LUMDOLO-775678 format. One record per residue (C-alpha): residue number from 1; x, y, z. Coordinates in Angstrom, 3 decimals. Layout:
BEGIN
R  balum      east     north        up
R    NUM         X         Y         Z
...
//
This chain:
BEGIN
R  balum      east     north        up
R      1    -0.065     0.017     0.036
R      2     1.471     3.353    -1.026
R      3    -0.145     5.098     2.029
R      4    -0.620     4.057     5.623
R      5    -2.667     5.190     8.605
R      6    -0.674     6.685    11.543
R      7    -1.160     8.419    14.889
R      8    -0.149    12.042    14.904
R      9     0.422    13.591    18.368
R     10     2.250    16.426    20.213
R     11     2.753    17.458    23.790
R     12     0.895    20.661    24.946
R     13     0.800    22.812    27.998
R     14    -0.808    26.179    28.208
R     15     0.927    27.078    31.516
R     16     4.395    25.729    30.810
R     17     4.191    23.319    33.817
R     18     5.190    19.739    33.231
R     19     2.338    18.682    35.515
R     20    -0.220    19.933    33.135
R     21     1.296    18.610    29.915
R     22    -1.254    16.800    27.760
R     23    -0.804    14.683    24.663
R     24    -3.078    15.937    21.810
R     25    -3.588    13.406    19.045
R     26    -5.470    12.638    15.799
R     27    -5.093    10.117    12.999
R     28    -3.253    10.776     9.919
R     29    -2.158     9.650     6.363
R     30     1.672     8.840     5.871
R     31     2.743     8.862     2.125
R     32     5.990     8.944     0.183
R     33     7.891     8.019     3.391
R     34     8.285    11.796     4.286
R     35     4.944    13.386     4.460
R     36     1.884    13.002     6.685
R     37    -1.632    14.577     6.098
R     38    -3.800    15.138     9.164
R     39    -6.869    16.935    10.213
R     40    -7.151    20.373    11.576
R     41    -8.807    19.268    14.826
R     42    -5.351    18.460    16.159
R     43    -4.663    22.111    16.472
R     44    -7.668    22.862    18.682
R     45    -5.878    23.654    22.067
R     46    -3.328    25.955    20.152
R     47    -3.597    29.779    19.861
R     48    -3.232    28.993    16.109
R     49    -6.671    27.488    16.140
R     50    -8.219    30.692    17.024
R     51    -6.329    32.450    14.236
R     52    -7.889    29.883    11.839
R     53   -11.332    30.509    13.235
R     54   -11.018    34.320    12.603
R     55    -9.449    33.900     9.165
R     56   -12.561    32.646     7.551
R     57   -10.887    30.606     4.887
R     58    -8.176    33.054     4.009
R     59    -4.765    31.509     3.399
R     60    -2.278    31.780     6.402
R     61     1.324    32.016     5.098
R     62     3.139    34.184     7.597
R     63     5.962    32.903     9.586
R     64     4.405    34.233    12.787
R     65     1.700    31.504    12.630
R     66     4.188    28.523    12.131
R     67     7.087    29.442    14.355
R     68     5.457    28.412    17.719
R     69     3.939    25.247    16.479
R     70     4.964    22.147    18.543
R     71     7.205    19.274    17.321
R     72     4.952    16.494    15.936
R     73     5.186    12.806    16.814
R     74     4.023    10.262    14.259
R     75     3.383     6.737    15.441
R     76     3.115     4.027    12.876
R     77     3.379     0.272    12.562
R     78     7.010    -0.906    12.453
R     79     7.961    -2.465     9.217
R     80    10.351    -5.347     9.237
R     81    13.760    -4.420     7.444
R     82    14.820    -6.616     4.538
R     83    18.408    -6.135     5.766
R     84    18.540    -7.388     9.520
R     85    20.387    -5.151    12.087
R     86    23.613    -6.394    13.492
R     87    22.042    -7.019    16.933
R     88    18.777    -8.259    15.800
R     89    19.453   -11.891    16.275
R     90    20.848   -11.316    19.743
R     91    17.749    -9.220    20.691
R     92    15.346   -11.951    19.468
R     93    17.228   -14.667    21.267
R     94    17.100   -12.549    24.578
R     95    13.288   -12.093    24.248
R     96    12.809   -15.780    23.627
R     97    14.707   -16.699    26.876
R     98    12.474   -14.320    28.889
R     99     9.108   -15.631    27.527
R    100     6.837   -17.100    30.244
R    101     3.902   -17.899    27.913
R    102     3.047   -18.429    24.217
R    103     2.750   -14.722    23.284
R    104     4.463   -13.856    20.012
R    105     6.296   -10.711    20.775
R    106     7.433   -10.448    17.055
R    107     3.709    -9.844    16.207
R    108     3.147    -6.486    14.403
R    109     0.907    -5.304    17.260
R    110     3.986    -5.007    19.407
R    111     6.168    -3.340    16.801
R    112     5.719     0.525    16.426
R    113     7.938     3.255    15.209
R    114     7.746     6.975    16.375
R    115     9.044     9.601    14.061
R    116     9.327    13.314    14.531
R    117     8.364    16.187    12.145
R    118     7.126    19.658    11.788
R    119     3.992    21.207    10.674
R    120     4.991    22.867     7.262
R    121     1.494    23.802     5.851
R    122    -2.005    24.425     7.145
R    123    -4.996    25.301     4.880
R    124    -8.791    25.363     4.812
R    125   -10.734    23.667     2.162
R    126   -13.389    26.045     0.644
R    127   -15.535    23.134    -0.455
R    128   -15.872    21.701     3.022
R    129   -16.247    25.169     4.482
R    130   -19.403    25.761     2.164
R    131   -20.745    22.295     3.584
R    132   -20.446    23.683     7.167
R    133   -22.371    26.791     6.170
R    134   -25.131    25.085     4.106
R    135   -25.633    21.892     6.019
R    136   -23.794    21.699     9.219
R    137   -24.744    25.210    10.624
R    138   -27.010    23.829    13.421
R    139   -24.696    21.006    14.375
R    140   -22.648    20.601    17.498
R    141   -19.243    19.237    16.668
R    142   -17.517    17.276    19.437
R    143   -18.606    16.204    22.885
R    144   -21.361    18.034    24.547
R    145   -19.298    18.932    27.634
R    146   -18.122    22.325    29.016
R    147   -18.783    25.292    26.892
R    148   -20.774    23.731    24.070
R    149   -21.205    26.724    21.959
R    150   -17.497    27.819    22.026
R    151   -16.452    24.177    21.434
R    152   -18.823    23.695    18.605
R    153   -17.837    27.006    16.778
R    154   -14.098    26.087    16.946
R    155   -14.959    22.493    15.753
R    156   -16.878    23.762    12.857
R    157   -14.091    26.222    11.954
R    158   -11.510    23.591    12.062
R    159   -13.590    20.803    10.288
R    160   -12.470    22.064     6.878
R    161    -8.758    22.475     7.889
R    162    -6.082    20.061     6.857
R    163    -2.405    19.970     8.150
R    164     0.722    18.778     6.288
R    165     3.703    17.446     8.346
R    166     7.245    17.035     7.033
R    167     9.190    14.223     8.638
R    168    12.528    15.286     7.183
R    169    12.893    19.038     6.943
R    170    13.029    21.933     9.382
R    171    11.789    24.331     6.715
R    172     8.223    25.421     7.146
R    173     5.818    26.590     4.397
R    174     8.011    25.319     1.595
R    175     7.527    22.710    -1.096
R    176     3.992    22.213    -0.072
R    177     2.354    21.831    -3.476
R    178     4.817    19.002    -4.549
R    179     3.656    16.504    -1.691
R    180     0.065    17.439    -2.109
R    181     0.337    16.722    -5.915
R    182     2.013    13.389    -5.237
R    183    -0.936    12.485    -2.851
R    184    -3.437    13.500    -5.391
R    185    -1.815    10.997    -7.853
R    186    -2.475     8.286    -5.267
R    187    -6.069     9.278    -4.581
R    188    -9.068     7.624    -6.471
R    189   -12.438     9.292    -7.148
R    190   -15.037     9.189    -4.360
R    191   -17.163     5.990    -4.613
R    192   -20.897     5.996    -5.288
R    193   -23.469     6.003    -2.576
R    194   -23.892     2.396    -1.391
R    195   -20.278     1.497    -1.907
R    196   -18.431    -0.224     0.941
R    197   -15.428     1.531     2.534
R    198   -12.838     0.848     5.090
R    199   -11.527     3.443     7.698
R    200    -8.027     3.137     9.360
R    201    -7.728     5.160    12.449
R    202    -6.410     5.402    15.990
R    203    -9.128     6.517    18.283
R    204    -8.577     8.226    21.639
R    205    -4.685     8.789    20.791
R    206    -3.975     5.353    22.239
R    207    -1.341     3.097    20.702
R    208    -3.334     0.059    21.637
R    209    -5.825     1.073    18.964
R    210    -3.154     2.020    16.417
R    211    -4.491     1.837    12.745
R    212    -7.710    -0.073    13.754
R    213    -9.953    -0.943    10.813
R    214   -13.761    -0.445    10.754
R    215   -16.049    -1.072     7.678
R    216   -19.239     0.384     6.508
R    217   -21.026     1.816     3.445
R    218   -21.285     5.220     1.920
R    219   -24.840     6.368     3.127
R    220   -24.875     9.714     1.424
R    221   -23.034    11.974    -0.852
R    222   -23.149    15.900    -0.376
R    223   -22.490    18.135    -3.431
R    224   -21.853    17.201    -6.882
R    225   -18.130    17.279    -6.800
R    226   -18.727    15.516    -4.137
R    227   -17.939    17.825    -1.084
R    228   -18.687    15.444     1.728
R    229   -19.324    11.609     2.334
R    230   -21.446    10.122     4.951
R    231   -20.629     6.664     6.268
R    232   -21.893     4.241     8.859
R    233   -18.401     2.845     9.348
R    234   -18.032     3.392    13.214
R    235   -15.400     5.787    14.470
R    236   -14.474     7.490    17.740
R    237   -12.841    10.756    18.854
R    238    -9.294    10.858    17.592
R    239   -10.146     9.100    14.223
R    240   -10.146    12.511    12.513
R    241    -7.537    12.486     9.811
R    242    -7.650     8.760     9.363
R    243    -7.445     7.288     5.788
R    244   -10.671     6.021     4.141
R    245   -10.195     3.346     1.560
R    246   -12.473     1.737    -1.075
R    247   -13.339    -1.780    -0.946
R    248   -11.489    -4.537    -2.587
R    249    -7.963    -6.035    -2.278
R    250    -6.106    -2.922    -3.505
R    251    -7.890    -0.689    -1.049
R    252    -7.518     2.480    -2.970
R    253    -7.472     5.763    -0.900
R    254   -10.502     7.954    -1.404
R    255   -10.853    10.170     1.579
R    256   -10.023    11.242     5.228
R    257   -12.284    11.344     8.287
R    258   -13.095    14.985     9.191
R    259   -15.758    14.406    12.046
R    260   -16.361    11.288    14.118
R    261   -18.397    12.903    16.991
R    262   -21.250    15.342    16.279
R    263   -24.734    16.356    17.797
R    264   -27.703    17.509    16.127
R    265   -31.181    18.513    17.655
R    266   -29.917    16.832    20.936
R    267   -29.155    13.525    19.298
R    268   -25.845    12.046    18.618
R    269   -25.008    11.680    14.794
R    270   -23.964     8.152    14.473
R    271   -22.630     8.686    11.024
R    272   -18.802     9.521    10.148
R    273   -18.164    12.503     8.098
R    274   -15.453    11.821     5.475
R    275   -13.782    14.347     2.994
R    276   -13.202    13.164    -0.442
R    277    -9.522    13.871    -0.864
R    278    -9.822    14.147    -4.679
R    279   -12.060    17.208    -4.284
R    280   -10.060    18.638    -1.365
R    281    -6.685    18.256    -3.043
R    282    -7.873    19.379    -6.540
R    283    -9.374    22.506    -4.862
R    284    -6.036    23.303    -3.111
R    285    -3.951    22.681    -6.305
R    286    -6.576    24.355    -8.537
R    287    -6.733    21.309   -11.027
R    288    -9.520    18.980   -12.105
R    289   -10.442    16.246    -9.679
R    290    -9.704    12.665   -10.542
R    291   -12.446    11.183   -12.715
R    292   -13.920     7.901   -12.794
R    293   -12.875     5.784   -15.850
R    294   -15.656     5.094   -18.175
R    295   -14.825     1.421   -18.175
R    296   -15.274     1.258   -14.393
R    297   -18.426    -0.943   -13.541
R    298   -21.010     0.690   -11.244
R    299   -21.421    -0.531    -7.719
R    300   -23.711    -3.658    -7.122
R    301   -25.998    -1.549    -4.982
R    302   -26.473     1.334    -7.575
R    303   -29.600    -0.241    -9.139
R    304   -31.076    -1.047    -5.511
R    305   -30.464     2.553    -4.466
R    306   -32.210     3.788    -7.590
R    307   -35.355     1.815    -6.349
R    308   -34.904     3.269    -2.814
R    309   -34.758     6.724    -4.383
R    310   -38.031     6.093    -6.488
R    311   -39.885     4.757    -3.503
R    312   -38.995     7.014    -0.375
R    313   -40.075    10.699    -0.255
R    314   -39.467    13.478     2.084
R    315   -42.484    14.260     4.204
R    316   -42.654    17.875     5.870
R    317   -45.261    19.399     8.180
R    318   -44.166    22.586     9.633
R    319   -41.014    22.191    11.676
R    320   -41.365    18.247    11.609
R    321   -40.119    16.123     8.913
R    322   -39.607    12.442     8.119
R    323   -39.630     9.891     5.325
R    324   -42.685     8.496     3.469
R    325   -43.025     5.124     1.718
R    326   -44.734     5.277    -1.685
R    327   -47.510     2.514    -1.973
R    328   -48.883     3.697    -5.498
R    329   -51.937     5.572    -6.313
R    330   -50.827     8.631    -4.619
R    331   -50.604     6.987    -1.196
R    332   -47.665     7.378     1.154
R    333   -47.058     5.727     4.495
R    334   -45.311     7.670     7.394
R    335   -45.271     8.025    11.055
R    336   -48.093     9.813    12.831
R    337   -45.789    12.071    14.925
R    338   -44.394    13.330    11.687
R    339   -47.738    14.946    10.686
R    340   -48.896    15.508    14.229
R    341   -49.776    19.248    13.327
R    342   -51.421    18.467     9.969
R    343   -54.682    20.204    11.079
R    344   -53.002    23.627    11.219
R    345   -49.943    23.037     8.974
R    346   -49.763    22.011     5.376
R    347   -48.221    18.494     4.663
R    348   -45.627    18.574     1.775
R    349   -43.862    15.789    -0.109
R    350   -40.509    16.007    -1.861
R    351   -38.771    13.503    -4.153
R    352   -36.542    13.597    -7.176
R    353   -36.873    17.367    -7.588
R    354   -40.744    17.200    -7.382
R    355   -42.823    18.978    -4.613
R    356   -46.437    18.153    -3.872
R    357   -49.006    18.734    -1.192
R    358   -50.774    15.909     0.741
R    359   -53.681    15.256     2.900
R    360   -53.919    12.941     5.870
R    361   -56.221    10.126     5.348
R    362   -55.395     8.275     8.547
R    363   -53.388     9.029    11.615
R    364   -52.982     6.864    14.778
R    365   -53.714     8.286    18.173
R    366   -50.664    10.003    19.945
R    367   -48.627     7.658    22.033
R    368   -50.516     4.485    20.753
R    369   -49.260     1.582    18.789
R    370   -48.847     1.723    15.901
R    371   -47.410     5.242    15.247
R    372   -48.541     5.359    11.621
R    373   -50.198     7.743     9.185
R    374   -51.532     7.316     5.629
R    375   -51.149    10.384     3.263
R    376   -52.684    10.961    -0.164
R    377   -51.186    13.235    -2.837
R    378   -52.370    13.659    -6.476
R    379   -50.730    10.708    -8.260
R    380   -50.192    12.927   -11.315
R    381   -47.273    14.475    -9.361
R    382   -45.514    11.105    -9.000
R    383   -45.469     9.216   -12.341
R    384   -41.658     8.627   -11.864
R    385   -42.194     6.826    -8.458
R    386   -42.410     3.040    -7.948
R    387   -44.744     1.453    -5.562
R    388   -42.844    -0.346    -2.841
R    389   -42.495    -4.118    -2.764
R    390   -43.925    -5.482     0.524
R    391   -42.382    -8.510     2.105
R    392   -44.583   -11.398     2.701
R    393   -42.175   -13.361     4.784
R    394   -41.281   -12.209     8.422
R    395   -37.853   -10.855     9.302
R    396   -35.235   -13.266    10.601
R    397   -32.917   -12.278    13.473
R    398   -29.459   -11.569    12.198
R    399   -30.387   -10.941     8.522
R    400   -28.728    -7.906     6.786
R    401   -31.044    -4.851     6.121
R    402   -31.071    -1.247     4.965
R    403   -32.862     1.805     6.413
R    404   -33.779     4.813     4.379
R    405   -34.648     8.385     5.575
R    406   -33.931    12.070     5.313
R    407   -31.776    13.124     8.441
R    408   -29.936    15.936     6.609
R    409   -30.750    18.023     3.472
R    410   -30.189    21.501     1.949
R    411   -33.247    23.664     1.858
R    412   -31.784    25.385    -1.079
R    413   -31.027    22.326    -3.115
R    414   -34.016    19.939    -3.052
R    415   -33.503    19.008    -6.818
R    416   -30.499    16.809    -5.678
R    417   -32.389    15.430    -2.675
R    418   -31.800    11.666    -2.169
R    419   -32.487     9.619     1.022
R    420   -29.627     8.655     3.258
R    421   -29.340     4.942     3.211
R    422   -27.644     2.963     6.238
R    423   -26.823    -0.689     6.570
R    424   -27.300    -3.024     9.481
R    425   -28.822    -6.149    10.577
R    426   -32.146    -7.453    12.455
R    427   -31.369    -7.627    16.209
R    428   -34.768    -8.875    17.403
R    429   -38.001    -9.827    16.003
R    430   -41.655    -9.951    17.439
R    431   -45.000    -9.862    15.577
R    432   -45.449    -6.219    16.701
R    433   -41.921    -4.869    16.646
R    434   -38.645    -5.225    14.626
R    435   -35.332    -4.030    16.064
R    436   -32.288    -3.233    13.934
R    437   -28.694    -1.999    14.242
R    438   -28.986     0.421    11.188
R    439   -27.931     4.049    12.026
R    440   -31.357     5.796    12.454
R    441   -32.047     9.263    13.717
R    442   -34.249    12.263    13.197
R    443   -35.570    12.267     9.622
R    444   -35.844     8.484     9.496
R    445   -39.426     8.243    10.945
R    446   -41.696     6.824     8.471
R    447   -38.746     5.351     6.546
R    448   -38.608     1.767     5.503
R    449   -36.371    -1.044     6.609
R    450   -35.437    -2.927     3.340
R    451   -34.560    -6.699     2.869
R    452   -32.218    -7.599     0.020
R    453   -33.667   -10.613    -1.748
R    454   -31.776   -13.324    -3.266
R    455   -32.347   -11.996    -6.784
R    456   -30.779    -8.573    -5.844
R    457   -34.118    -6.787    -5.293
R    458   -35.439    -5.057    -2.137
R    459   -38.781    -5.419    -0.185
R    460   -40.135    -3.599     2.738
R    461   -39.892    -5.367     6.096
R    462   -41.076    -2.597     8.478
R    463   -41.465     1.124     9.138
R    464   -39.014     2.979    11.333
R    465   -40.668     4.717    14.188
R    466   -37.993     5.515    17.094
R    467   -34.584     4.881    18.342
R    468   -33.449     4.313    21.935
R    469   -33.175     7.170    24.378
R    470   -32.157     6.866    28.102
R    471   -33.611     8.847    30.928
R    472   -30.620    11.145    30.782
R    473   -31.520    12.167    27.325
R    474   -28.695    10.224    25.357
R    475   -29.865     8.943    21.983
R    476   -28.452     5.753    20.558
R    477   -28.988     5.827    16.697
R    478   -27.718     2.177    16.306
R    479   -30.546     0.753    18.486
R    480   -33.984     1.399    16.985
R    481   -37.508     0.011    16.553
R    482   -39.864    -0.443    13.520
R    483   -43.345    -1.618    12.940
R    484   -43.460    -4.848    10.863
R    485   -45.474    -4.497     7.695
R    486   -47.223    -7.788     8.435
R    487   -48.739    -6.217    11.601
R    488   -50.716    -3.577     9.572
R    489   -50.314    -3.916     5.773
R    490   -53.596    -6.073     5.287
R    491   -55.639    -3.035     6.622
R    492   -54.164    -0.756     4.149
R    493   -54.531    -3.072     1.299
R    494   -58.096    -3.468     2.213
R    495   -58.549     0.339     2.135
R    496   -56.864     0.486    -1.258
R    497   -59.382    -2.114    -2.715
R    498   -62.618    -0.861    -0.909
R    499   -61.922     2.897    -0.310
R    500   -63.496     2.488     3.191
R    501   -61.569     4.942     5.539
R    502   -63.179     3.371     8.646
R    503   -61.168     0.255     8.122
R    504   -57.867     2.097     8.744
R    505   -58.764     2.746    12.316
R    506   -58.061    -1.000    12.872
R    507   -54.346    -0.336    12.454
R    508   -54.226     1.202    15.940
R    509   -53.779    -1.827    17.991
R    510   -55.270    -1.671    21.593
R    511   -53.966    -4.878    23.044
R    512   -52.268    -4.243    26.346
R    513   -49.266    -6.361    25.539
R    514   -48.480    -4.491    22.354
R    515   -49.062    -1.058    23.872
R    516   -46.733    -1.983    26.777
R    517   -44.075    -3.169    24.379
R    518   -44.223     0.087    22.392
R    519   -44.288     2.350    25.477
R    520   -40.624     1.758    26.113
R    521   -40.491     4.751    28.465
R    522   -37.953     6.129    29.259
R    523   -36.136     4.255    26.431
R    524   -38.108     5.588    23.490
R    525   -37.200     8.584    21.323
R    526   -39.480     9.497    18.510
R    527   -37.500    10.561    15.412
//
């Protein structure tokens, strides 16, 4: 592999006292044996971070900014030399004589190398900066501890910042275009939505976790260039700067983590934010980004995601929004709490650049199972949509599934609106509740849980209603609940055939056992 994941760190003390020295760390990308690219979050405790925050994207090239930056330590996996050292055999024999167990101390996990370097260039990517202004403006970046507002403002300012470290030279601010150009040559175009990715990172700045690997899929792509990738590959604080690779044996570099911990509307954002390095570096170098070869095949999930896009709409009712599943004939299924204020607020639907009004044909009572609503919109607005395929067989614990919803969207760019699709598996199954591990949060309410069939098609297993929330207010996007379609779909199909609205009231199940199961207090969070 031409690049490798590393841990980037330095020692910091704001008072100059040894007792207060802290180690600040992030992940990074080492390339060409000399250079390391990491994320701007590593600068957060330094005074230079405030300079970046005030610069508002303007380049900082003066010597004053760079002269007081600390020495950087880069921790990487130690590679075995092809030419053994003189004392290597003696050291190995000594270790073997002192072994009291079967541990293999020659294993790569025990072999690390620490290099030193200097920060030679810092810059802010304008493409990511626009994403912060357009989409992430209401987010809280980082932990919700201490002074949240100040911390989040700094986190947003640094989210689009990148840092180049030189491991060989004391010169600062020199020769920065050459290494960035070398890195751009190694970067491949960002993958399509639905593609599998692999993240290498060192969370918490701990060598025990050095260059750990997590896998997931690209859940959403922001911008046409693109500007930002959303993935459900799990990461933790300190993963910022870690390399993101495409799937396959070659593991081609496509991006870097820019945010692992964020909050929005009081909920933890379970998705990792990745900057596509092709867009970032080409904007810095002012050249065309790498393009996808025409001969390159599309991802296997491309056709499946096309069906998801033509089946799942955005539902808005005042300040509330969620997802709606298209059933055909102008009928959309969503959650009751999404359209709770429909009597006083217009209900709107958005899908594939089209906007239409809807009326509520049925809505279950508040805090009663099942939390569902049926909407009707003029079918002439939606000739491009496809009715969802409903599963006839119950879900099986452990089977892989997809969830679709609209957690994030740009108010000014609804033409490119596409649902965010996350992957997971079925945790638990009952006739009245389905639990999955898909990353689900606000905006997924009313969205479908899809099963991938053996013939590469998808069918709807359930409708997302809520995720888990503790009594302290913490939300867990990877623990969520959905209503199985087998629990209610026959009532809707009866309505479609007979047009008898009174039959829809049977959806509201009044059995005490089911009501108790769905009450879940205090562990329920309507989304």
